[in-house]
MARFIMI-22277 format. One line per 2 residues: their letters; for each residue x, y, z of C-alpha. Coordinates in Angstrom, 3 decimals. Example, Ala and Ser with C-alpha at 12.3 -4.5 7.8 and 13.67 -1.06 7.14 Angstrom:
2
AS) 12.300:-4.500:7.800; 13.670:-1.060:7.140
% end
This chain:
177
MI) -82.873:98.009:-83.148; -81.842:100.558:-85.818
KK) -79.131:98.268:-86.787; -81.658:95.536:-87.083
IM) -84.052:97.700:-89.392; -81.095:98.922:-91.255
TL) -79.872:95.125:-91.902; -83.603:94.321:-92.906
LL) -83.789:97.268:-95.493; -80.632:96.118:-96.983
VI) -81.781:92.714:-97.371; -85.026:93.667:-98.921
SL) -83.154:96.048:-101.381; -80.764:93.160:-102.433
CA) -83.444:90.829:-102.907; -84.666:91.763:-106.220
CS) -88.039:90.161:-107.362; -88.496:88.911:-110.777
SG) -90.962:91.288:-111.722; -88.593:94.220:-111.947
YE) -86.462:92.864:-114.673; -85.999:94.676:-118.131
LR) -85.149:93.352:-121.556; -81.411:93.457:-122.919
KQ) -83.061:94.597:-126.102; -86.586:94.509:-127.835
TF) -85.294:92.552:-130.768; -82.763:89.704:-130.882
TF) -81.075:88.476:-133.934; -79.683:84.917:-134.407
EL) -77.823:83.366:-137.405; -79.953:80.518:-139.103
GD) -79.001:77.292:-137.415; -77.872:78.682:-134.099
DV) -79.654:77.722:-130.946; -82.355:79.767:-129.745
YA) -82.882:78.842:-126.178; -86.091:79.047:-124.009
NA) -84.190:80.459:-121.111; -85.575:83.655:-119.692
SN) -82.084:84.829:-118.463; -80.991:85.114:-122.145
YI) -83.226:87.842:-122.728; -83.101:89.886:-119.510
KD) -80.705:92.607:-118.567; -78.630:91.524:-115.771
PE) -80.479:88.266:-114.935; -78.223:87.390:-112.094
KY) -79.996:90.105:-110.156; -83.407:88.458:-110.205
NL) -85.121:85.170:-109.149; -86.165:83.955:-112.601
KN) -87.481:80.470:-111.646; -91.073:81.302:-112.414
VK) -90.347:83.481:-115.578; -91.182:81.312:-118.754
VR) -90.384:82.166:-122.413; -93.433:81.660:-124.574
AL) -93.598:81.798:-128.496; -96.512:83.842:-129.799
SQ) -95.941:83.200:-133.481; -97.422:80.208:-135.284
GI) -95.360:76.945:-135.932; -92.831:77.095:-133.212
RV) -92.295:74.337:-130.602; -89.800:73.900:-127.791
KE) -87.411:70.696:-128.207; -84.930:70.301:-125.652
NR) -85.012:73.599:-124.372; -84.700:75.396:-127.580
FV) -87.106:76.887:-130.034; -87.473:75.207:-133.589
SG) -89.677:75.409:-136.463; -91.966:72.587:-137.552
SK) -89.850:69.426:-138.195; -86.467:71.428:-138.075
DY) -84.142:71.416:-135.288; -83.805:75.277:-135.682
LV) -85.758:78.131:-136.163; -85.986:79.022:-140.060
CG) -85.336:82.614:-141.013; -87.967:84.961:-140.221
EY) -89.301:87.246:-137.353; -91.056:85.854:-134.454
NF) -93.012:87.292:-131.637; -92.209:86.060:-127.968
EL) -93.095:86.967:-124.626; -91.649:86.597:-121.078
VD) -94.498:85.492:-118.705; -94.236:86.054:-114.924
GK) -97.518:85.470:-113.280; -99.544:88.343:-114.598
KE) -96.691:90.233:-116.117; -96.252:89.726:-119.928
TK) -93.205:91.334:-121.588; -93.078:90.991:-125.291
FR) -89.842:90.852:-127.598; -89.167:89.689:-131.135
IK) -86.580:87.277:-132.477; -85.205:87.646:-135.990
VK) -83.381:84.661:-137.609; -81.269:85.727:-140.660
DT) -78.985:83.574:-143.098; -75.791:85.586:-143.559
KP) -73.420:82.717:-144.115; -72.491:81.330:-147.537
PT) -72.707:77.578:-148.474; -69.983:75.249:-147.172
LS) -68.030:73.244:-149.701; -67.231:69.659:-148.263
ED) -64.336:69.109:-150.703; -61.648:71.301:-152.223
VT) -62.121:70.292:-155.806; -59.828:72.086:-158.421
EI) -59.977:69.859:-161.270; -62.810:67.864:-163.057
KI) -62.104:65.445:-165.743; -64.928:64.284:-167.991
AA) -65.325:62.166:-171.094; -65.863:64.009:-174.438
GS) -69.682:63.997:-175.325; -70.675:63.425:-171.626
GF) -72.721:65.758:-169.480; -72.096:66.719:-165.859
AW) -73.795:68.425:-163.061; -71.966:70.570:-160.895
QD) -73.435:69.236:-157.676; -71.924:65.899:-158.483
YL) -68.338:67.304:-158.218; -68.803:70.467:-155.917
KA) -70.487:69.233:-152.895; -71.913:72.132:-150.972
SD) -74.370:72.498:-148.230; -76.437:75.286:-146.715
LS) -79.622:75.362:-144.310; -81.142:77.446:-147.090
GV) -80.445:75.117:-149.801; -77.914:75.754:-152.709
SY) -77.913:76.702:-156.290; -75.025:76.775:-158.793
SF) -74.217:79.046:-161.700; -71.079:79.222:-163.701
AP) -69.143:80.964:-166.622; -68.014:80.408:-169.201
IV) -70.102:77.386:-170.373; -68.023:74.234:-171.018
DT) -68.409:72.638:-174.431; -68.152:68.973:-173.467
TI) -67.926:67.959:-177.235; -64.604:69.015:-177.725
AG) -61.417:67.932:-175.770; -59.749:70.780:-174.061
ST) -59.380:72.406:-170.701; -61.367:75.431:-169.481
DV) -61.263:77.258:-166.216; -64.675:77.917:-164.954
TV) -65.708:80.198:-162.090; -68.553:78.332:-160.288
KI) -70.840:80.396:-157.982; -72.683:78.459:-155.102
YD) -75.277:80.510:-153.520; -78.285:80.109:-151.199
RF) -81.781:81.753:-151.623; -80.722:84.736:-149.510
GN) -77.790:85.583:-151.792; -74.865:84.500:-149.627
TV) -72.379:83.227:-152.184; -69.045:81.291:-152.202
EK) -66.984:81.149:-155.567; -64.627:78.358:-156.721
VV) -62.544:78.280:-159.814; -62.418:74.701:-161.144
TV) -60.532:73.550:-164.328; -62.720:71.200:-166.583
KV) -60.760:68.827:-168.654; -62.679:67.219:-171.371
E) -60.880:64.188:-172.475
% end
């Protein structure tokens, strides 16, 4: 009889119920464009210890929806940069947490352009030659300014940056012919 009681107590102690979980942390940080999944196990410490079948992740911030088990913003396929409030819901228990999405990566150049040739007297736009992409958009700055009215060659440092200050630099030789 004592053996049965001990076995029963052991089984009860090993069968963790979902309401005893705790968060891995209070604020989770993701890179812009990374998938932010709607799985409770991603946010709970030692999720394998719990039955999480009935635990749902709910967005509390406006403008967030679930698409293919991922949280997304508006018409995007990802969460845009910002801070968002979420909660885990398990029956009557609600556990609040935050998700921050940051852009820390520089724009990506699609080609390795080292030289641009243009006709004297014509203008050009950097984005026509240095194709770059970034989920936050891209802008270009450069130095020195190229005088396109005079034939010659100039090495120009082009900075391609996003709105969060992430930058990639490229030295390009501009040949005016």
